[in-house]
N, CA, C and O atoms as a DFTB+ gen file, in Angstrom:
416 C
 N C O
     1  1     154.523     216.102      29.111
     2  2     153.699     216.140      30.297
     3  2     154.319     215.353      31.453
     4  3     154.086     215.669      32.620
     5  1     155.102     214.334      31.126
     6  2     155.686     213.506      32.171
     7  2     156.604     214.291      33.108
     8  3     156.484     214.134      34.323
     9  1     157.517     215.130      32.601
    10  2     158.365     215.894      33.531
    11  2     157.553     216.801      34.446
    12  3     157.882     216.948      35.623
    13  1     156.504     217.406      33.922
    14  2     155.648     218.256      34.753
    15  2     154.960     217.426      35.835
    16  3     154.856     217.864      36.981
    17  1     154.492     216.235      35.478
    18  2     153.839     215.364      36.460
    19  2     154.820     214.925      37.541
    20  3     154.444     214.827      38.710
    21  1     156.074     214.659      37.168
    22  2     157.087     214.264      38.155
    23  2     157.356     215.426      39.111
    24  3     157.450     215.221      40.322
    25  1     157.478     216.626      38.585
    26  2     157.717     217.794      39.445
    27  2     156.536     218.003      40.385
    28  3     156.722     218.256      41.575
    29  1     155.340     217.898      39.861
    30  2     154.155     218.084      40.701
    31  2     154.059     216.995      41.772
    32  3     153.784     217.295      42.934
    33  1     154.280     215.750      41.397
    34  2     154.229     214.660      42.370
    35  2     155.311     214.768      43.426
    36  3     155.072     214.490      44.601
    37  1     156.499     215.171      43.007
    38  2     157.614     215.299      43.941
    39  2     157.415     216.480      44.879
    40  3     157.929     216.470      45.998
    41  1     156.681     217.492      44.444
    42  2     156.460     218.651      45.317
    43  2     155.624     218.297      46.540
    44  3     155.607     219.044      47.518
    45  1     154.937     217.172      46.490
    46  2     154.146     216.729      47.640
    47  2     154.877     215.685      48.481
    48  3     154.248     214.964      49.256
    49  1     156.194     215.598      48.335
    50  2     156.994     214.681      49.131
    51  2     157.875     215.482      50.077
    52  3     158.183     216.646      49.817
    53  1     158.276     214.859      51.167
    54  2     159.213     215.505      52.081
    55  2     160.633     215.329      51.539
    56  3     160.871     214.502      50.659
    57  1     161.563     216.107      52.069
    58  2     162.950     216.003      51.614
    59  2     163.511     214.605      51.868
    60  3     164.240     214.061      51.039
    61  1     163.169     214.036      53.009
    62  2     163.659     212.692      53.347
    63  2     163.135     211.656      52.354
    64  3     163.882     210.775      51.927
    65  1     161.858     211.756      51.985
    66  2     161.300     210.814      51.011
    67  2     161.959     210.962      49.641
    68  3     162.147     209.971      48.935
    69  1     162.305     212.172      49.266
    70  2     162.979     212.374      47.977
    71  2     164.349     211.720      48.003
    72  3     164.759     211.096      47.024
    73  1     165.062     211.858      49.122
    74  2     166.392     211.253      49.231
    75  2     166.306     209.730      49.247
    76  3     167.108     209.052      48.605
    77  1     165.338     209.199      49.975
    78  2     165.226     207.741      50.120
    79  2     164.623     207.101      48.871
    80  3     165.169     206.128      48.352
    81  1     163.496     207.639      48.381
    82  2     162.745     207.000      47.294
    83  2     162.971     207.639      45.929
    84  3     162.602     207.044      44.917
    85  1     163.560     208.820      45.865
    86  2     163.789     209.482      44.590
    87  2     162.549     210.207      44.094
    88  3     161.585     210.397      44.837
    89  1     162.584     210.603      42.847
    90  2     161.487     211.345      42.234
    91  2     160.446     210.392      41.678
    92  3     160.782     209.340      41.134
    93  1     159.184     210.763      41.816
    94  2     158.116     209.939      41.259
    95  2     156.863     210.784      41.089
    96  3     156.733     211.861      41.671
    97  1     155.948     210.272      40.283
    98  2     154.692     210.988      40.050
    99  2     153.786     210.879      41.269
   100  3     153.139     211.850      41.660
   101  1     153.743     209.705      41.859
   102  2     152.864     209.480      43.005
   103  2     153.700     209.356      44.277
   104  3     154.486     208.418      44.408
   105  1     153.541     210.290      45.213
   106  2     154.322     210.221      46.453
   107  2     153.849     209.082      47.345
   108  3     152.653     208.805      47.439
   109  1     154.809     208.420      48.004
   110  2     154.454     207.344      48.939
   111  2     153.857     207.917      50.224
   112  3     152.869     207.397      50.743
   113  1     154.457     208.979      50.728
   114  2     153.951     209.675      51.912
   115  2     153.629     211.112      51.519
   116  3     154.527     211.898      51.217
   117  1     152.353     211.445      51.523
   118  2     151.909     212.769      51.106
   119  2     152.329     213.822      52.135
   120  3     152.103     213.647      53.332
   121  1     152.940     214.916      51.665
   122  2     153.381     215.982      52.546
   123  2     153.260     217.310      51.815
   124  3     153.676     217.431      50.663
   125  1     152.699     218.291      52.478
   126  2     152.557     219.620      51.875
   127  2     153.490     220.641      52.535
   128  3     153.206     221.838      52.524
   129  1     154.593     220.172      53.103
   130  2     155.505     221.070      53.812
   131  2     156.161     222.085      52.878
   132  3     156.414     223.219      53.283
   133  1     156.436     221.697      51.645
   134  2     157.044     222.638      50.697
   135  2     156.096     223.800      50.422
   136  3     156.527     224.952      50.368
   137  1     154.816     223.508      50.250
   138  2     153.843     224.564      49.994
   139  2     153.617     225.425      51.232
   140  3     153.414     226.634      51.122
   141  1     153.653     224.810      52.395
   142  2     153.516     225.602      53.630
   143  2     154.680     226.572      53.780
   144  3     154.486     227.728      54.158
   145  1     155.898     226.100      53.483
   146  2     157.069     226.953      53.603
   147  2     156.988     228.131      52.631
   148  3     157.293     229.262      53.009
   149  1     156.586     227.883      51.403
   150  2     156.498     228.961      50.408
   151  2     155.385     229.931      50.760
   152  3     155.558     231.142      50.617
   153  1     154.255     229.430      51.213
   154  2     153.141     230.323      51.562
   155  2     153.400     231.062      52.867
   156  3     152.928     232.184      53.054
   157  1     154.150     230.434      53.769
   158  2     154.469     231.080      55.039
   159  2     155.503     232.184      54.857
   160  3     155.416     233.225      55.508
   161  1     156.479     231.970      53.978
   162  2     157.535     232.943      53.737
   163  2     157.742     233.096      52.232
   164  3     158.664     232.494      51.681
   165  1     156.901     233.892      51.548
   166  2     157.014     234.008      50.084
   167  2     158.269     234.737      49.614
   168  3     158.580     234.722      48.423
   169  1     158.993     235.374      50.532
   170  2     160.229     236.057      50.133
   171  2     161.265     235.083      49.607
   172  3     162.095     235.453      48.777
   173  1     161.234     233.848      50.073
   174  2     162.171     232.828      49.592
   175  2     161.964     232.606      48.097
   176  3     162.929     232.573      47.333
   177  1     160.720     232.455      47.685
   178  2     160.414     232.222      46.283
   179  2     160.728     233.454      45.437
   180  3     161.272     233.328      44.340
   181  1     160.392     234.632      45.930
   182  2     160.680     235.856      45.196
   183  2     162.186     236.073      45.054
   184  3     162.657     236.512      44.006
   185  1     162.936     235.765      46.109
   186  2     164.394     235.875      46.041
   187  2     164.955     234.901      45.004
   188  3     165.876     235.252      44.266
   189  1     164.420     233.699      44.939
   190  2     164.879     232.710      43.957
   191  2     164.622     233.197      42.542
   192  3     165.479     233.059      41.669
   193  1     163.441     233.767      42.309
   194  2     163.132     234.309      40.978
   195  2     164.051     235.480      40.648
   196  3     164.459     235.635      39.497
   197  1     164.380     236.303      41.634
   198  2     165.294     237.420      41.411
   199  2     166.684     236.949      41.031
   200  3     167.301     237.492      40.115
   201  1     167.182     235.934      41.738
   202  2     168.506     235.380      41.415
   203  2     168.500     234.787      40.007
   204  3     169.458     234.965      39.256
   205  1     167.433     234.089      39.650
   206  2     167.322     233.512      38.315
   207  2     167.318     234.597      37.251
   208  3     168.000     234.466      36.234
   209  1     166.564     235.659      37.468
   210  2     166.490     236.751      36.491
   211  2     167.839     237.447      36.332
   212  3     168.278     237.703      35.210
   213  1     168.494     237.752      37.443
   214  2     169.795     238.435      37.372
   215  2     170.827     237.548      36.684
   216  3     171.601     238.033      35.859
   217  1     170.851     236.268      37.006
   218  2     171.792     235.341      36.385
   219  2     171.547     235.224      34.882
   220  3     172.494     235.211      34.094
   221  1     170.290     235.140      34.490
   222  2     169.959     235.021      33.078
   223  2     170.348     236.277      32.309
   224  3     170.948     236.188      31.238
   225  1     170.017     237.425      32.838
   226  2     170.324     238.682      32.156
   227  2     171.831     238.907      32.085
   228  3     172.354     239.280      31.034
   229  1     172.531     238.684      33.194
   230  2     173.984     238.868      33.204
   231  2     174.662     237.880      32.253
   232  3     175.573     238.260      31.518
   233  1     174.235     236.634      32.259
   234  2     174.817     235.638      31.358
   235  2     174.588     235.977      29.895
   236  3     175.485     235.812      29.069
   237  1     173.383     236.455      29.568
   238  2     173.097     236.836      28.183
   239  2     173.942     238.025      27.754
   240  3     174.489     238.032      26.651
   241  1     174.055     239.032      28.620
   242  2     174.843     240.217      28.269
   243  2     176.328     239.888      28.126
   244  3     176.977     240.345      27.185
   245  1     176.861     239.107      29.044
   246  2     178.275     238.726      28.960
   247  2     178.516     237.859      27.729
   248  3     179.516     238.035      27.033
   249  1     177.618     236.936      27.459
   250  2     177.751     236.088      26.277
   251  2     177.705     236.886      24.983
   252  3     178.479     236.618      24.064
   253  1     176.807     237.866      24.901
   254  2     176.742     238.711      23.708
   255  2     178.003     239.548      23.557
   256  3     178.497     239.730      22.444
   257  1     178.526     240.059      24.666
   258  2     179.737     240.872      24.613
   259  2     180.933     240.047      24.132
   260  3     181.689     240.492      23.269
   261  1     181.101     238.855      24.687
   262  2     182.221     237.999      24.297
   263  2     182.089     237.569      22.837
   264  3     183.077     237.569      22.102
   265  1     180.882     237.204      22.414
   266  2     180.670     236.782      21.037
   267  2     180.931     237.917      20.061
   268  3     181.552     237.714      19.017
   269  1     180.461     239.109      20.397
   270  2     180.686     240.268      19.536
   271  2     182.169     240.609      19.440
   272  3     182.676     240.889      18.354
   273  1     182.853     240.585      20.559
   274  2     184.285     240.885      20.546
   275  2     185.059     239.842      19.738
   276  3     185.967     240.190      18.983
   277  1     184.709     238.590      19.893
   278  2     185.375     237.514      19.150
   279  2     185.104     237.650      17.656
   280  3     186.006     237.484      16.835
   281  1     183.845     237.956      17.309
   282  2     183.490     238.126      15.895
   283  2     184.239     239.305      15.286
   284  3     184.674     239.235      14.136
   285  1     184.393     240.376      16.036
   286  2     185.135     241.523      15.527
   287  2     186.583     241.155      15.255
   288  3     187.146     241.541      14.230
   289  1     187.179     240.416      16.164
   290  2     188.596     240.041      16.006
   291  2     188.788     239.160      14.775
   292  3     189.710     239.392      13.993
   293  1     187.930     238.150      14.588
   294  2     188.156     237.261      13.445
   295  2     187.674     237.882      12.135
   296  3     187.950     237.332      11.068
   297  1     186.965     239.008      12.181
   298  2     186.565     239.684      10.948
   299  2     187.683     240.571      10.399
   300  3     187.635     240.971       9.236
   301  1     188.671     240.879      11.204
   302  2     189.786     241.733      10.777
   303  2     190.770     240.910       9.950
   304  3     191.350     239.943      10.445
   305  1     190.952     241.292       8.704
   306  2     191.846     240.543       7.821
   307  2     193.315     240.737       8.174
   308  3     194.154     239.912       7.812
   309  1     193.630     241.812       8.871
   310  2     195.028     242.078       9.217
   311  2     195.445     241.446      10.548
   312  3     196.603     241.576      10.945
   313  1     194.529     240.764      11.244
   314  2     194.875     240.133      12.520
   315  2     195.634     238.841      12.255
   316  3     195.140     237.992      11.512
   317  1     196.825     238.659      12.839
   318  2     197.663     237.505      12.487
   319  2     197.092     236.147      12.909
   320  3     197.369     235.149      12.244
   321  1     196.318     236.074      13.971
   322  2     195.807     234.787      14.460
   323  2     194.366     234.539      14.030
   324  3     193.662     233.722      14.623
   325  1     193.942     235.242      13.010
   326  2     192.548     235.148      12.552
   327  2     192.190     233.719      12.129
   328  3     191.141     233.205      12.520
   329  1     193.028     233.094      11.356
   330  2     192.749     231.738      10.861
   331  2     192.668     230.731      12.000
   332  3     191.794     229.864      12.010
   333  1     193.570     230.848      12.945
   334  2     193.574     229.916      14.072
   335  2     192.312     230.079      14.925
   336  3     191.700     229.084      15.313
   337  1     191.920     231.315      15.218
   338  2     190.721     231.550      16.024
   339  2     189.454     231.123      15.292
   340  3     188.533     230.584      15.907
   341  1     189.401     231.359      13.984
   342  2     188.255     230.894      13.198
   343  2     188.192     229.370      13.202
   344  3     187.111     228.784      13.257
   345  1     189.370     228.731      13.143
   346  2     189.414     227.271      13.206
   347  2     188.888     226.768      14.548
   348  3     188.175     225.766      14.597
   349  1     189.235     227.455      15.633
   350  2     188.739     227.031      16.948
   351  2     187.206     227.068      17.004
   352  3     186.579     226.156      17.544
   353  1     186.616     228.112      16.453
   354  2     185.149     228.191      16.430
   355  2     184.579     227.082      15.561
   356  3     183.622     226.414      15.952
   357  1     185.158     226.884      14.391
   358  2     184.690     225.841      13.484
   359  2     184.839     224.461      14.114
   360  3     183.934     223.633      14.007
   361  1     185.943     224.210      14.753
   362  2     186.198     222.913      15.382
   363  2     185.196     222.610      16.484
   364  3     184.720     221.481      16.598
   365  1     184.874     223.613      17.297
   366  2     183.915     223.376      18.379
   367  2     182.509     223.167      17.843
   368  3     181.687     222.535      18.507
   369  1     182.213     223.686      16.649
   370  2     180.906     223.416      16.043
   371  2     180.827     221.994      15.507
   372  3     179.751     221.397      15.482
   373  1     181.958     221.452      15.079
   374  2     181.966     220.088      14.552
   375  2     181.813     219.041      15.653
   376  3     181.078     218.065      15.503
   377  1     182.513     219.261      16.751
   378  2     182.526     218.274      17.832
   379  2     181.905     218.889      19.067
   380  3     182.409     219.875      19.604
   381  1     180.820     218.309      19.508
   382  2     180.127     218.805      20.691
   383  2     181.007     218.620      21.933
   384  3     181.775     217.661      22.006
   385  1     180.901     219.519      22.897
   386  2     181.729     219.452      24.091
   387  2     181.545     218.185      24.898
   388  3     182.458     217.791      25.623
   389  1     180.403     217.535      24.800
   390  2     180.150     216.297      25.527
   391  2     181.017     215.145      25.074
   392  3     181.287     214.231      25.853
   393  1     181.460     215.170      23.831
   394  2     182.308     214.104      23.344
   395  2     183.636     214.078      24.069
   396  3     184.237     213.015      24.220
   397  1     184.100     215.218      24.514
   398  2     185.356     215.262      25.242
   399  2     185.263     214.445      26.514
   400  3     186.226     213.777      26.893
   401  1     184.107     214.487      27.186
   402  2     183.945     213.736      28.423
   403  2     183.906     212.244      28.167
   404  3     184.307     211.463      29.030
   405  1     183.434     211.831      27.004
   406  2     183.393     210.394      26.696
   407  2     184.786     209.838      26.441
   408  3     185.049     208.660      26.684
   409  1     185.672     210.692      25.952
   410  2     187.022     210.223      25.653
   411  2     187.785     209.941      26.937
   412  3     188.496     208.941      27.034
   413  1     187.640     210.814      27.914
   414  2     188.393     210.664      29.158
   415  2     187.509     210.063      30.167
   416  3     187.928     209.840      31.302
């Protein structure tokens, strides 16, 4: 519930207050400009939802295609680099990508 409360509280702040004071549940200076902008021009919100939907669908389809193609390649016993590619998948499952950032 806390993240939802922070989003709701921050939605009643101006952009300047967010930059100066950060995110919070209770706004220091109450402002409904974000709601006025969305209600005045709802195409902005609809366009944002459209971009989100297209990005999600395209990302899922591309991800499924790449995963399927990779799985097909490593399933072929006659492919010479099968062991190496299977090792790469196994290795990335063992070590999360975030650990790489901690090293450097």
